[in-house]
Steps between C-alpha positions, in 0.01 A plus 500: 500500500581651840814708546657692790830699480674367815433131571366480147260213435345367177182302487469256202234232480455484874876467557659766717866559419695721734778721350657569842604171655657529842874425487525541128795710381473792258738427211561673168787350305655710220750244378616134531785566743244637751285183458801268535632685806159460665486126415856459645397690820198274539711185446768609751269640772219254464153642468147511635220433252198725481359315191465146377826434318861430604787679322567205273135500378505876441819475293350214295189711430704815419732299280205367304410857409850567369498162312168600342648828375800322344352175373125558493234262630217292366270641770281794407220692663184567309536740200294770673736490801822517292385761257267724704528454877866392523648813344291718741619293798860519380493876474352523850759266654789682328365838605424412862809268532303243694273199459191409699542229762290187498430487126438144389741399220445209264604159639771472233672807644505375858830369635555144615581408864782672688847373395868574547542876525858503367389314189206743459729805540750366243213425258357849545847655433504296179151617400600863551811447287300340222249782511763774488688329216178465301525671159198586292144523617373358823218243478151621600385460859228232510256733680626856446577465130788644293772681689840652430809364674508811721131443594582136579799606713298757691219255554743233622663745747154604626398134516812412701436786741141378538594145593814566701308753708329201666832387649669698781862441599529369857825680586 
């Protein structure tokens, strides 16, 4: 693994993933109103994409994480990932408040094609509401393992900052 402090890069299986992507914003959301304000700003101003996904695709992907916390999923990573590697990765993500760019996620977690942004925003609002109204324990993450509701919320906020950082408002 190769790492540099500024312009950080990670080499994994011959794949070079850059942590500093030109035009990518630095975001660190602390609560849902910050996330929703950024989404509204992107919708109103329009945006330039630095990554592969449109806003509607990002919101579908982020919403799937919230749905997984609330309802669970049939998808699961290998036992060794969920029980040994996942908790280590989770602690690192929560401590650093960022996720690596370019990490390949399982196909079942990829969003579909771009679709109506207004519908995606409304659906995401609904997913946040369901998550916040959840009582009892959150379901385990399919790759990171068991998590508290607070850990899920923090992860979801970091995840939202990660993806939305690839979109820059035009005005």
